[in-house]
Structures are given as C-alpha cells and as structure tokens.
C-alpha positions as CSV (number, residue, x, y, z in Angstrom):
1,M,-22.4,-11.0,-1.6
2,S,-24.4,-9.2,-4.2
3,D,-27.1,-8.4,-1.5
4,V,-24.4,-7.1,0.8
5,R,-23.0,-4.9,-2.0
6,E,-26.4,-3.5,-2.8
7,L,-27.0,-2.7,0.9
8,I,-23.6,-0.9,1.2
9,E,-24.3,1.1,-2.0
10,K,-27.7,2.2,-0.7
11,T,-26.3,3.2,2.7
12,W,-23.5,5.2,1.0
13,E,-26.2,7.3,-0.5
14,D,-28.4,7.5,2.6
15,R,-26.4,7.5,5.9
16,S,-29.6,7.3,7.9
17,L,-29.6,3.6,7.1
18,L,-26.6,3.2,9.4
19,E,-29.1,2.9,12.3
20,K,-30.5,-0.4,10.9
21,T,-29.2,-3.6,12.3
22,E,-29.0,-5.4,9.0
23,V,-26.8,-2.6,7.6
24,K,-24.4,-2.8,10.6
25,E,-24.2,-6.5,10.2
26,A,-23.4,-6.1,6.4
27,I,-20.6,-3.7,7.1
28,E,-19.2,-5.8,9.8
29,Y,-19.3,-8.8,7.5
30,V,-17.3,-6.9,4.9
31,I,-14.6,-6.0,7.4
32,E,-14.4,-9.5,8.7
33,E,-13.9,-10.8,5.1
34,L,-11.2,-8.1,4.5
35,D,-9.5,-9.2,7.7
36,K,-9.4,-12.8,6.6
37,G,-8.3,-11.9,3.0
38,R,-11.4,-13.4,1.4
39,L,-12.4,-9.9,0.1
40,R,-10.1,-7.2,-1.2
41,C,-10.3,-3.5,-2.0
42,A,-8.5,-4.2,-5.2
43,E,-7.6,-7.5,-6.9
44,P,-5.5,-8.7,-9.8
45,V,-7.5,-9.6,-12.9
46,A,-6.4,-10.9,-16.4
47,D,-5.7,-7.4,-17.8
48,G,-4.5,-5.6,-14.7
49,W,-6.2,-4.7,-11.5
50,Q,-9.8,-4.2,-10.5
51,V,-10.7,-1.7,-7.8
52,N,-13.7,-2.7,-5.7
53,D,-15.1,0.8,-4.8
54,W,-18.0,-0.7,-2.8
55,V,-15.6,-2.4,-0.4
56,K,-13.8,0.9,0.2
57,K,-17.2,2.4,0.9
58,A,-17.9,-0.3,3.5
59,V,-14.6,0.6,5.2
60,I,-15.5,4.2,5.4
61,L,-19.0,3.3,6.7
62,Y,-17.4,1.2,9.4
63,F,-16.0,4.2,11.2
64,P,-19.4,5.9,12.2
65,I,-20.8,2.7,13.5
66,R,-17.9,2.1,15.9
67,K,-17.6,3.7,19.3
68,M,-14.4,5.0,21.0
69,E,-13.0,2.6,23.6
70,K,-9.9,2.1,25.7
71,I,-7.6,-0.6,24.5
72,E,-5.0,-1.9,26.9
73,V,-2.0,-4.0,25.7
74,G,0.2,-4.7,28.7
75,P,1.4,-1.4,30.0
76,F,0.3,0.4,26.8
77,E,-3.0,2.1,26.4
78,F,-4.8,3.3,23.2
79,H,-8.1,5.1,22.7
80,D,-9.7,4.4,19.3
81,K,-12.7,3.1,17.4
82,M,-10.9,0.2,15.8
83,A,-9.8,-3.1,17.3
84,L,-6.3,-4.4,16.7
85,K,-5.4,-7.6,15.0
86,T,-4.8,-10.6,17.2
87,D,-3.6,-14.2,17.2
88,Y,-0.5,-13.6,15.2
89,D,1.0,-16.8,16.3
90,K,-1.9,-18.8,14.9
91,L,-1.6,-16.8,11.6
92,G,2.1,-17.5,11.2
93,I,3.1,-13.8,11.3
94,R,6.1,-12.4,13.0
95,V,5.3,-9.2,14.8
96,V,8.1,-7.2,16.5
97,P,7.1,-4.7,19.2
98,H,5.8,-2.0,18.6
99,A,4.2,-3.1,15.3
100,V,0.5,-2.3,15.0
101,A,-2.0,-3.6,12.5
102,R,-5.7,-2.8,12.7
103,Y,-8.5,-5.4,12.5
104,G,-9.7,-5.4,8.9
105,A,-6.2,-5.5,7.4
106,Y,-5.1,-8.8,5.9
107,L,-1.6,-10.2,6.7
108,S,-0.7,-13.5,5.0
109,K,1.4,-16.2,6.6
110,G,5.1,-15.4,6.7
111,V,4.7,-11.6,6.8
112,I,7.2,-9.9,9.1
113,L,6.2,-6.7,10.8
114,M,9.1,-4.7,12.3
115,P,7.9,-1.7,14.4
116,S,5.5,-0.4,11.8
117,Y,1.8,0.2,11.1
118,V,-0.7,-1.4,8.8
119,N,-4.1,0.3,8.4
120,I,-7.6,-1.2,7.9
121,G,-8.4,-2.5,4.4
122,A,-4.8,-3.1,3.5
123,Y,-3.7,-6.5,2.0
124,V,-0.1,-7.7,2.7
125,D,0.8,-11.0,1.0
126,A,3.1,-13.9,2.0
127,G,6.7,-13.4,2.8
128,T,6.6,-9.6,2.8
129,M,8.6,-7.5,5.3
130,V,7.3,-4.2,6.6
131,D,10.4,-2.8,8.0
132,T,11.0,-0.3,10.9
133,W,8.7,2.7,10.9
134,A,7.2,1.8,7.5
135,T,3.5,2.4,7.1
136,V,1.0,0.6,4.9
137,G,-2.1,2.9,4.3
138,S,-5.7,2.0,4.2
139,C,-6.7,-0.4,1.3
140,A,-3.1,-0.5,-0.1
141,Q,-2.2,-3.8,-1.8
142,V,1.2,-5.3,-1.2
143,G,2.2,-8.5,-3.0
144,T,4.4,-11.5,-2.1
145,G,8.0,-11.2,-1.2
146,V,8.0,-7.4,-1.1
147,H,10.5,-5.5,1.1
148,L,9.2,-2.2,2.4
149,S,12.4,-0.7,3.9
150,G,12.7,1.6,6.9
151,G,10.5,4.6,6.9
152,V,8.6,3.8,3.7
153,G,5.2,5.5,3.4
154,I,2.7,3.6,1.4
155,G,-0.3,5.9,1.0
156,G,-3.9,5.0,1.9
157,V,-7.0,5.9,0.0
158,L,-10.4,6.1,1.4
159,E,-11.4,9.5,0.2
160,P,-12.1,10.2,-2.6
161,V,-13.5,6.7,-2.7
162,Q,-13.2,6.4,-6.5
163,A,-9.4,6.8,-6.3
164,A,-7.3,3.7,-6.9
165,P,-5.2,2.3,-4.0
166,V,-1.5,2.1,-4.1
167,I,-0.4,-1.3,-5.4
168,I,3.1,-2.8,-4.8
169,E,3.4,-6.0,-6.9
170,D,5.3,-9.2,-6.1
171,N,9.0,-9.1,-5.1
172,A,9.4,-5.3,-5.4
173,F,12.0,-3.7,-3.3
174,I,11.1,-0.3,-1.9
175,G,14.1,1.6,-0.5
176,S,14.4,3.6,2.7
177,R,12.2,6.7,3.1
178,C,10.4,6.2,-0.2
179,I,6.9,7.6,-0.5
180,V,4.3,6.0,-2.8
181,V,0.8,7.6,-2.8
182,E,-2.2,8.5,-4.9
183,G,-2.8,5.1,-6.5
184,V,0.7,4.6,-8.0
185,R,1.4,1.0,-9.1
186,I,4.8,-0.5,-8.7
187,G,5.4,-3.4,-11.1
188,K,6.7,-6.8,-10.2
189,E,10.4,-7.0,-9.1
190,A,10.9,-3.2,-9.5
191,V,13.5,-1.6,-7.2
192,L,13.0,2.0,-5.8
193,G,16.2,3.6,-4.5
194,A,16.1,5.5,-1.2
195,N,14.0,8.7,-1.1
196,V,12.0,8.2,-4.3
197,T,8.7,10.0,-4.0
198,L,5.9,9.0,-6.4
199,T,2.5,10.6,-6.6
200,G,-0.2,10.3,-9.2
201,S,1.2,13.2,-11.1
202,S,5.0,12.5,-10.7
203,K,7.0,12.1,-13.8
204,I,8.7,8.7,-14.0
205,I,11.2,9.0,-16.8
206,D,13.0,6.0,-18.4
207,I,16.4,7.4,-19.5
208,T,17.9,4.1,-20.6
209,G,17.3,4.6,-24.3
210,D,18.3,7.2,-26.9
211,E,15.1,9.2,-26.0
212,P,13.4,9.5,-22.7
213,V,10.1,7.7,-22.1
214,E,7.7,9.1,-19.6
215,Y,5.3,7.3,-17.3
216,K,2.8,8.5,-14.7
217,G,1.3,6.4,-12.0
218,Y,3.1,3.3,-13.0
219,V,6.6,1.9,-12.6
220,P,7.2,-1.0,-15.1
221,E,8.3,-4.4,-14.0
222,R,11.9,-4.9,-13.0
223,S,12.7,-1.2,-13.3
224,V,15.5,0.3,-11.1
225,V,14.4,3.8,-10.1
226,I,16.3,6.6,-8.4
227,P,15.3,10.2,-7.4
228,G,15.9,12.8,-10.1
229,S,14.8,16.3,-11.1
230,Y,14.0,18.2,-14.3
231,A,13.8,21.9,-15.2
232,K,10.4,23.6,-15.2
233,E,9.6,27.1,-16.1
234,F,7.6,29.2,-13.6
235,A,6.6,32.9,-13.7
236,A,9.5,33.6,-11.4
237,G,12.1,31.7,-13.4
238,I,13.2,28.1,-14.2
239,Y,13.6,25.7,-11.3
240,N,14.3,22.1,-10.8
241,V,11.3,20.0,-9.6
242,P,11.4,16.3,-8.4
243,C,10.9,13.3,-10.7
244,A,11.9,9.7,-10.7
245,L,14.4,8.2,-13.1
246,I,14.4,4.7,-14.5
247,I,18.1,4.0,-14.9
248,G,18.0,0.3,-15.8
249,K,16.4,-3.1,-15.3
250,R,16.9,-5.6,-12.6
251,K,18.9,-8.4,-14.2
252,E,17.2,-11.8,-14.8
253,S,20.1,-13.4,-13.0
254,T,19.6,-11.4,-9.8
255,D,18.0,-13.1,-6.9
256,K,14.6,-11.8,-6.1
257,K,15.8,-11.1,-2.5
258,T,18.7,-9.0,-3.7
259,S,19.6,-6.0,-1.6
260,L,18.9,-2.5,-2.8
261,N,22.6,-1.8,-2.9
262,S,23.2,-4.8,-5.2
263,A,20.5,-3.8,-7.6
264,L,21.8,-0.2,-7.9
265,R,25.5,-1.3,-8.3
266,E,24.4,-3.5,-11.2
267,N,23.3,-0.3,-12.9
268,D,26.5,1.7,-12.0
269,V,24.8,3.8,-9.4
270,A,26.9,4.8,-6.4
271,V,25.6,3.6,-3.0
C-alpha cells in the first residue's frame, strides 16, 4: 500500500503520469478497496479521526482516466464516467427504486437506501438508513445505526483535497432537510432537529447551562440540536443570522432508535 500511496502522490503533482498503465492500475486498485470498505478516506483512531488525503487524491484522479459511457438500467438510461454499484442482494443491502450509489462507495450489510444518492468514496456503515431524497456526498463517513431523514444533505469534499470530510458518528439521528457540510462532525447518538444547517463556520451554541458554550465544526455526543439565530451587527444594521442551538442531551434511557419527535419532546421542544 505504501508503494500505491507514493505513486498517487507523484501523480497528483504531475498529471502527465496518468498516461502510464501502472498509475491507472494503482488508482483503480484504490477505488476497488474503497468500494469494498477495506480503505477509507477517513477512519477513526484512538484520539479522534484520521483523514487520508492521498485516498481522496486517488478519487479525484479516477475521474480523468474514466471515459463517458451509456449506462442502461431497464428502461432508464444514464451517461456518466462512473459505474454504479451492483450485487446488492449478495451484499445484504436493501435498495429501493430509485436509489443510486456509485461504484467506489462502501455500503455495509444491513444498510437501507430509500430513493437517495451515495457518491464515490463515501462510507456508510451497518444498519444505517439513507431516507428518501437524502444525499451522501463524496468521501463522507456515516457510522452504524444512523438515520439520515428525508431530504438530508451530507456534503462531499474532494476539493480542496485537504479539507476534512463530513463525519456522522454511530447512532446519530439527522432530521428532515438538515444540511451538514464542510467537514462538520456529528458525535455519537446526537440528534439534529429538522432544518438544522451546519457549515464549518456555523455557531453551535450549547444553551443548557448558565452561560452559553460555543462550538464550531463539531456537535458533541448525545446533543439534541435545533435551528436558532443570533443578532449580528452589519454596516446596515443589526440582523439575525442562523446558528444551531444545543438544547439538551439525549437521555441514557432513550432507545438508540428513538424517533426525532421523542428526542425533542424529552427536551420540552414542540414538534
């Protein structure tokens, strides 16, 4: 693997190497390893997460070595460079029409795809549901037992390549129409209420104590989060801008598969 990594790094600096057979084979090897879940764009380590930039580089380099082709699936037709995943029955994955996942995305046994989209380089672990019209962007990392509700947008990150991917940790519940982008990490068993939008610069404010505590880019484990706003002064006056509010913690007694409504009611939020 170290030889493959070195070849990818050299090719990243000199794109003329893409013409070489051994380079194409190295890139294709990385994509196959991603597809099977043996390699990841980011992975958990003892003190957090490690981002594997060279793997993301391989994903980007995969595009120019692919040619456009027509893909026919029954009466449906596509025209793209990327193949689609296949053999869902053998993998133990439930896929509802019109769910689409690209080859190079890993889906673990027990994943359920409602009509949705999973991009190349993404990792979706066991028992997770990607609900209707939800999208999992390139290289995003989604843990076990996660529920991505209808219309959720999990951002991808291939450019700039040094940026961290979005990470949704085990048993998190992401409410309808939430948007999580720019490398934000959602801690284990956290709950995001509907329409929460989180970017790398979004203020995430814990208002459960006597004084607010502010986070950026990270939602702590078991947090219950709803949309909020705060006043900000501009040249033209003071206006409210969006933020996210941590209004409580998911109770230890609450089942990990609890509905979003139950988690919010426990924290006295109307649903």
